[in-house]
N, C-alpha and C positions, 0 to 999 in steps of 0.2 A: 044628702047623706053626710055623716060626720066622718072625717078622716081618722083612720085607726092608727095611732102611734104606739108602738110597743113600749117605748120608753115611758109613756104616761099610763097606758091602760095595760095592765099585766095580763088580762084575759084575752087580748087580741092575738090572733095567729098571723104572724108575718114572717117573711123570709129574712132571718137575721144573718148578718154578715159576721165573719170572725172578728174578734176584737184584738187579735195579735197578728203580727206580720212575720214573714220569713226572716227579714232583717233583724227584728227584735229578738226572735228566738236565737239567732246566731250571736247577737250581742250579749245576751244573757249567758249563753254557753261559754263564750270567750271570757266573760266576767268570772264564771266559775273556775275556768282553767287558769286564769291569771292569779287566782287565790290559792292555787294548789301548792306551788313551790314554797311560798312564805307561810303556808298553813293557816290561812285566814278562813274561819268557818262561816262568816256572815252570809256570803252568797249561797253556800250550801244550805244553811238554815232557811234562807229566804225562798229559794227556788225549788226545794224538795218538799213534797207534801208529807204530813205526819205519817201517813200510811204507805209511803213510797217503798218500792222494792228495787234493789240495785244489785246487779251481778257484774263483778269486775273481771279483769283479764286474768286474774289468778284463780278464777273459779269460785270465788267467795260469794255467797248470797247474804246481803245485808239489809237490815231495816234502817230507818233514818238515824236512830241512836248509834248503831254500829258504824254507819257511814261517817257521821260527825266525829266519832271517836277516832276514826282512821285519818282524819284531816290533821296533819301536824307539819311543822316546818322541816325543811331539809336540814340534815345535820351540818355542823361546822365544816367548811371546806367544800360544800356542795352548793350548787346554784342551778337554776334552769328556767326554761320557759316552754309553754305549750301553745301552739297556734292551731286554730280551728280552720280547716280547709274543706273544699269540695262538699259543702253542705247542701242537702236537699230536704225539702219539707213537703208534707201533705197536711193541709190545714182544713179542718171541717168546722162545724159551728163551735163546739166546746171542747174539741179534741185536736191535738196537733202532734204529728210525729216528725222528729228532726233526726236525720241520718247524716253523719259527718266523719271526716278523717281528722286525726290529731297528729301533728308533727312535733315531737318532743325533742328538745335539746337539753342535755344535762352536763354540767361542768363539774368534774370530780377532781379537786386539787389541780386544776389547770388542764385536765384532759377532757376532751369533748366526746360525749356519747350521744347517739341518735337512736330514736325508736319511733315506730309508727303504730297507731291504733285506729280502730273504727268503732264509733259509738252510735247508739240509737236510743233516743229518749222519747217517751210519750208524755206530753203535757196535757193537762185537763184544766178547764176553767171552772172554778167553784166560787160562788159568791163574788164574782167579778175579779177573782185572782187566778192567774195562770201559774200552775206548779207542775213539777215532774212527779208522776206517780209510778213510773217504771223506767229503768235505764239499764242498758247492757253495754259492756265495753269488751272488745276483742283486740288482740294484738296481732299485727301482721307478722308472718314468719320472715325472718331474715337469715341468710346463710352466715355461718361463723367465719371468722378470719382464717384464710388458709395457713397451714403450717409449712415447715420445710419439706421440700420434695426429695425424699430419700429413695431415689429410683433404684439404687443398688440393692435394696431389700425387696424390691417388687417380685423378683423371681421366686421368693419364698411364699408369696401369696398366689401365684399363678396356678391354675388347676381347675378341676371340675368339682362343683359342690352340689349335693343332692338334698332336696327337701322331702321328696317322696319318689317312688318309682316313676320314672320317665319325666319327673319335674327337676330339671337341673339348671345350674347357672355356671357360666364360664367366666373366669377371671384371667385376663391376659394383658400383656404389655404392648402398647402401641406408641412407638417413639419413646418419649420421656414420661408418658402417662400410663397409669394403671386403669384398665377398663373392666366393666362387668356387663354381661349380656345374658339374657334368657332367650330361649328359642323363639324365633318369629318376632322378636322385639329389637328395637334399636339399642346399640351399645351405649353405655353411659360412662362418663369419666368419673373415677373415684378421686376426689380432691382430698389431699392429706390435711388433717387437723392436728394430729399428734401421732406418735409412733404407734402404728397398727390400728389407727382410728381414721376413718374417712367419711366424707359426706358427698352427696350428689347435689348439684346446683338446683335450687328451688324445691328440693325434697326434704321435708322435715324428718329427722332421724339420723342415725349413724350406721355405718358399716364397720364392724370390728372383725379382726382375725384372731381366733383363739389358738393358743398353743398348748400342747400336751406337756406332760412332765419332762419329756426329753427336749422340749423347746421347739418341736416341729408343729407347723400350722396344721390343725386337724379339723377346723370348722370356720365357716363364715357366719357371723351373727348379724342379723338385720334387726337393729334396735329401734323401736318406735314407742315414744311415750313411756320409757322405762320397761317396756315389754320386749322380750327377745324371741325372734324366730331363728332357729338354728338350722343351718345348712351344713350337713356333714360332708367333709372332703372325701371324694372317692378316687381321685387321681391327681 
């Protein structure tokens, strides 16, 4: 019998092995990220397919043309770097999925900023060339920097707030902290961000205290993604 070699006889059915490795996917992804801050488009052109779909952390859906148009150098006074971390892959014959974290450092006129993202890219081999046909980027939530703790004003916020009959929330002072609690739930610390604006550790959104025309607090506003849930003050 003749040995059947897929590389010679196209009609032979053999179990083909992937022609790209995990390390190579990570290397290419790091190459793309290294080109981001200086705005070098070549890696993006090379590694993204012409029919690629890309969804970024801002919620934008872009084709390759829009993605390349978005690649531009950081402005004067800005610099930065992005490191690919915690990469995981699932590589099949002609398809590979790479999931990874990004650790971004940005320097703005000498001040350092940090951000973390999570990306997932789908690579496909066509005509011997591996390219990304779909990518999605998400940003990890980070708490804002705490503001001044104006505990003297906390007594103005203390009270009971109602969302609906029998659905209430208590705001009270515990030591130097302002707390909020719903029935049968654990109390949470309200961390000040600015005057009358608070956040809870690890919870996206803000808690605001609304004042009426006379300057008295009349409602607690639970703001999430620019949508407000209003809890009316009842005591």
